[in-house]
N, C-alpha and C positions, 0 to 999 in steps of 0.2 A: 214931968209935965206931958211929954209926948206919949208916954205909956198910958197916962190917964185919959188923954184925948182919944187914943186908939181904943181903949176899953169902952169908953162912952159911945164911940161910933158903933162898936159891935153890939152893944146893948140896944141902941136905937134901931139898928138894922134888924136884930132878932125880934124886937118888939113889934116893928112894922110888919114883918113877915108873918108873925103869929096872930096878929089881931085883924089885919085887913086881908082876908082870904076870899077869892072868888069861888073856890071849891073847898069842900070839907067832907068829912066822913059821912057816908050814906048817899052822897050825890051820884046821879047817873049821868054820864057824859056820852053824847052821841055826835059823831062826825060823819059827814058825807064829803067825799073828795074826788078830785080828778088829778092825775099825775102825768109826769113827763120824765124821760122819753119812753116811747114804746120800743124797747131794745130789739125785740124780735123783728119788728118792722124795719128798723134801721139796718139789721143784718141782711134782710131780704133785699132792701134797696141797694146796699153795697154790692151784693152778689147777683143783681138782676141779670146781667149778661150771661153768667154761668148757668143760672137757672133756665134761661131761655134756650141755651144750646143743649142742655142735658135733657130737657123735656120734649125736644123736637125730634121727629123721626128722620129729619134731614140734617145736613150740615148747617152751620150758622149761615143764614141767608135772609133775604127779605121775605121768605115764605112765612116766617114766624112774625106775628105782629100783634098790635093791640095790647102790648104789655103794660099792665098797671098794677100798682101795689097799694093796698088800702089797710087801714087799721083803726082801732078804737081803743081808748084806754091807755094805761091802766086806770081804772076807776073803782071806787068801792065805798064801803061804809064800815064804821067801827063803833063799838060801844064799850063803856068801862064803868065798873062799879067801884066807888072809893071805899076800900076796906078801912083805911085810916085817913087822916088829913093829908098824908104824903104818899101813901101806897094804894094803887088800884089794880084790879084784875079785869082784863078785857078780852074782847073777841074782835077779829079783823077779817073781813071778807073782801077780796078784790077780784076784778075780772078784766081781761084784755082779749083782744082778737086781732089777728093780722091775716091778710090773704093776698093772693096774687092771681091776676086774670091775664090770660093770653090766648092767642089763636094760632093755629098751624094750618096753612094752606098747602095741600099736597095733591097728588094724583093717585087714584086707586089702580088696581090691577087691570081694570078695563079702560084705563085712560081717561076716566072722568075726574074733573076737578072737584075736590071736596075740602071743606074747611072744618077742622075740629076746634072746639072751644073748651077751654079748661078754666076752672075756678077752684083753686085750692085755698081752704080756710083752716086756721089753726087757733081755736079759742083756748084760753088758759084760765083756770080758777085757782084761788088759794083761800084756805080757811084756817086761821091761826088763833091761838089763845096765848096770852102772855101777861106780864106784869109791868106796871109803869111806876116810876119814881118821880114825883113832882118836887123838884128841888128849888123852884122859884114860884112863889104864890103871892100876888098882891090882890088889890080889890078888883082888878080887871085883867091881869096877866097871869097865865099859867104856863110854865116851862117844864117839860118832862123828858125823861129818857125811858125808852121801852125796849123790851126784848120779847120776841114772839117765836113760836114754832107751831107747825101744824101740817096740813095736807096740801099737796100741790098736784094738779092734773093738767096736762096739755094734750089735746086730741087733734087729729088731723082728718080732714074730709075733702073729698074731691067731687065736684059736679062736672061731668063732661059727656059729650056725645061720641067720644072715641071708644068703641067697643073693645079695643085691644089694650087700653091703658090699665095698668095695675099700680095701685098706690102701695109703696113699701117704705114706711117710715116707722121708726122706733120712738117710744116715749122715754122721757128721762126719769130721774129719781123722784118718787112721789112724796118728797119731804120739802116743806117750806120752812124757811128761817129768816128772821129779820131783826136788825138792830135799827133803832129810830130815835131821833131827837126832834122834838116839835114844840110849838108854842101856840097857845090860844089867846085871843084877845076878845073879851066880852064887851059888846056895846051896851047891852042891857043885862039884867039879872039872869036871863035865860038864853040869850042869843048872841053869837059872836062869829068870828072867823078864825081859821087856823092855817098853819103851814108846817111842813115837816121835811126832814131829810132822812133817807133810810136806804139800806142795802143789806142783802138782796131782798127777795120775797115781795116785790112790788115796785112802785115808782121810786126813782132816785129823788125826785122833788114832787111834792103834792101840796094842794091847797084846797080849801073848801069852807063850808059853813059848819058851825058848831052849835049844839043845843045842850042845855043843862036842865036836869030835873032834880029838884030837891025833895028827897023822900023823908028827911028827918028835920025836926025843928032845931 
């Protein structure tokens, strides 16, 4: 009896998942998202005192001031084409930026007071392609697992009025990789929201809006 009930439950679950699908073969899925945290910004924030001391021409003192750290993202957009009802191929592009501003008040060789201002920014971009497996599909919910790989670039730039400052920073490995699990919920046939968890290659947590375009009947 218990075995019969279990088999009946499996049949009902399979039937529901196969008939009531918010996505299917031929659909195009587009997401726009904003994520948290900005890890590079967090690192700069934690090391702010060391950065202040190392970029000043004097010892650690009140001469260095106006220290502020700013950032945006990670944010991005991704698109996916459903090769079958369960498997899709997609692209993912995300962007983030972090920077630090500070000033250094000092005295030149003639005894004149002078203030140098520094603004270091470090934008990063990732462009990845990958495959998604949609293992839960109902009439409104889509849960998927994704693996992606592609290109990564982080650059550094300094704007300063200090003629003697030289920026000497190295770039990391230009390869991006990401594992991700996410869920979409569609309010209507074509519009919904989504959230995902992933690492590395972008935000640890992200959420945003989702759009679906049906290319086949």
